[in-house]
C-alpha positions as CSV (number, residue, x, y, z in Angstrom):
1,Y,5.6,-4.4,-8.9
2,Y,7.1,-3.8,-5.5
3,W,6.0,-0.1,-5.4
4,F,2.5,-1.0,-6.7
5,H,2.1,-3.6,-4.0
6,R,3.5,-1.4,-1.3
7,F,1.1,1.4,-2.4
8,C,-1.8,-0.9,-2.1
9,H,-0.8,-1.6,1.5
10,E,-0.1,2.0,2.5
11,F,-3.3,3.7,1.3
12,H,-6.7,2.8,2.4
13,F,-8.5,3.4,-0.9
14,A,-6.0,1.1,-2.7
15,F,-6.1,-1.6,0.0
16,T,-9.9,-1.8,-0.3
17,Q,-9.2,-3.3,-3.7
18,H,-6.1,-5.3,-2.7
19,S,-7.6,-6.8,0.5
20,V,-9.4,-9.4,-1.6
21,H,-5.9,-10.8,-2.4
22,H,-5.2,-11.2,1.3
23,S,-8.6,-12.7,2.3
24,G,-7.8,-16.4,1.5
25,E,-7.4,-18.8,4.4
26,D,-4.5,-20.7,2.7
27,Y,-1.6,-19.7,0.6
28,N,-2.2,-21.2,-2.9
29,L,-2.4,-20.1,-6.5
30,A,-6.0,-19.0,-6.3
31,T,-5.1,-16.6,-3.5
32,A,-2.1,-15.4,-5.5
33,L,-4.2,-14.5,-8.5
34,R,-7.2,-13.1,-6.7
35,Q,-7.5,-9.4,-7.3
36,G,-10.0,-6.7,-6.7
37,A,-12.4,-5.7,-9.5
38,F,-10.8,-2.2,-9.9
39,Q,-7.3,-2.9,-8.8
40,W,-6.2,-2.8,-12.4
41,I,-6.9,1.0,-12.4
42,I,-4.4,1.5,-9.7
43,G,-1.9,-0.9,-11.4
44,F,-2.3,0.9,-14.7
45,T,-1.0,4.1,-13.1
46,F,2.2,2.3,-12.2
47,T,2.4,0.4,-15.5
48,L,2.0,3.3,-17.9
49,P,5.3,5.0,-17.2
50,L,7.1,1.7,-17.7
51,A,5.3,1.1,-21.0
52,L,6.6,4.4,-22.3
53,I,10.3,3.4,-21.7
54,I,10.4,-0.4,-21.8
55,P,9.9,-2.4,-25.0
56,P,6.5,-4.2,-25.0
57,K,7.9,-7.7,-25.3
58,A,10.2,-7.2,-22.3
59,L,7.4,-5.6,-20.3
60,F,5.0,-8.4,-21.0
61,G,7.7,-10.9,-20.3
62,H,8.2,-9.3,-16.9
63,F,4.4,-9.4,-16.1
64,F,4.3,-13.1,-17.1
65,A,7.3,-14.0,-14.9
66,N,5.9,-12.0,-12.0
67,T,2.6,-13.9,-12.3
68,L,4.4,-17.2,-12.2
69,A,6.5,-16.0,-9.2
70,Q,3.3,-15.2,-7.3
71,F,2.6,-18.9,-7.1
72,W,5.9,-19.4,-5.3
73,F,5.4,-16.4,-3.0
74,H,2.0,-17.6,-2.0
75,T,2.8,-21.2,-1.0
76,S,3.3,-22.5,2.5
77,Q,6.9,-23.4,1.4
78,V,8.0,-19.8,1.7
79,G,8.2,-18.5,5.3
């Protein structure tokens, strides 16, 4: 996830999709889950190699935990 997120910040064509995520005025769950319409295409290129070597249950468990963690990362409680 880190490299995908970093990639979205480093390359303009990726940030055009990712910038929707950063357009909220407040840090909240809606901001954390807001994604660009085609960001999944970029994310898929990072996920596919993982799907070839990590068991599906473990991979989906990671995605679930990461989504829950986004709520924590996008609150005003985290500096």
